[in-house]
N, C-alpha and C positions, 0 to 999 in steps of 0.2 A: 604487885598487880592491884590496880585500883579501878574504880568506876569514875572516869573523868567527868567534869562538871557538865559539859554539853550532853554527854550520854545520859547522865542522871536526869537532866532537864527533859530530854526527849522521851525517856522512859516514863516519866511522870505526866507529861503533857501532850505528846504528839497526837494521840488518839482523839483529843478534844476538837481537832479541826473538823472531824466528821460532822459535828453539830453545825458548823458553819457551812459546810458543803450542802447539807440538807435544808438549811434554813429557808430558802426561797423556792424550793421545788415541790411539786405535787407528789402524792403517794403513787400516782400512776407512773411518774418518771422514776421514782425509787424502785418500782417493781419491773419496769420495762427492760427487756433484754435487747441488746443491740443486734443480736442475731440468735437464732434458735440454740446454738451451741455455746453462747457466750453468757457470762454472768451479768446480772443486773447489779445495781448499787446494793440492794438488799442482800443478794447472794454474797457479794464481797464483804459486807458487814457480818453476815453469818460466819463466813470463813474466818475473819479476824477474831470474832468473839470466841468461836470454838477453838481456834488455834491457841489463843491465850491460855486456856485451861491446860492444854497439852504442854505448852511452853513452861508453865510453872511446875507441872509434874516432872518435866525433864530436868529443870534446874535443881529441883529437890533431889531427884534420883542421882544426879551427878555428884552430889555430896556424899552419897552412900556407895556408889559403884565406880570402881576405877575404870577409866577409859570406856565409858558407856557408849554403845553404838546407837546413833540416832537415825532410825529408819525414816525415810521421807514420809511426810504427812500427805495422804491422798484423800481429799474430802469425799470423793465418790466411794471410797472403801470404808468410810467411817459410818457405822450404823446410826450414830446420833446426829449426823449432819442434816439429814432430811427433817428430823424432828425439830432441831434448832431453827432450820430455815422456815418452818411453819409459824414461828413466833412473830409477833409484831416487831417492826424495826425498832421502835422505842424500847421495847423489852430487851432486845439484843444490845442496844447501846447502854442501857442501864446495867446489864450484866457485865458488859465490857468494862465499864467504869469501876465497878466493884472489884472485878478480877484484876484490873490493872493496878489498883491500889494494893492488893495482896501481893502481886508480883513485885512491885517497886519496894514494898516494905520488906519482903523476904530478901531480895537481892541486895538492897542497900545496907542490910545488917550483917552481911557476910564478911568474914575476916579476909585478910590478904591471902592467906593460904587456901581458904575456901574459894575465893575468886580465881585462884590460879589452877584449880582443878579443871580437867579437860574432858571433853567428850569427842567421839569420832563422828564427824558430819559426813554424810554419804558423798558429797561433792568436794568439800573443802578440807577434809582430814581433821586432825586434832585442833580443836578450838577451846580456848579458855572461856570462862563464864562471861567476862566482858565482851569477848569476840562473838559469843552466841547472842548476847544482848544486842550488839550492833547489827548482826545478821537479822535478828527478829525485827528490829526497828526499820531496817532497810526494806525488808519484806513487807512490813505494814505500810511504809511510805509508798511502795509500788502500788498497793491496793488502794490507798487513799488517792493517789494520782489518777488511777483508773476511775474511781468514783467521781472525781472532779471533772474528768473528761466526759463521763456519762451525764453528769448534772448539767453540763454546758453544751451537750450535743443537740443541735437544732433539728436533727432527724427523729428524735424521740419525743413522746408526748410531754407537754408542759405539765 
């Protein structure tokens, strides 16, 4: 079991595209919700920042608990989500960058046997650490794509 090169690169760098998405848009656009029940760019960033903390905790717990069950993360049920969502977007991004470095450092130092440990995902069953990293990055990419679409949505304030 290994972390292949492209997975390592995405783990270390994928989140950095958020800076590019935000570069040319106003704070109003970052905060604008496309519909009352839909997340803004800021809300998506809050979710990714907050989820990173949980992800690292889970990867660490997998090293201690055999076949750990990973309950779905539901932001609306997370008592800290609203608090984090009140932070400035730049504060969230800075937190994300620091936490991502911690995640990458922890995962990239794991041995082959540690990477082979599994956890039970609610939808996908038993996943190894590299498979969980892939899922984490695909989930993040989905939210980044959502942010990209919101940043370029002509219906939202500039």
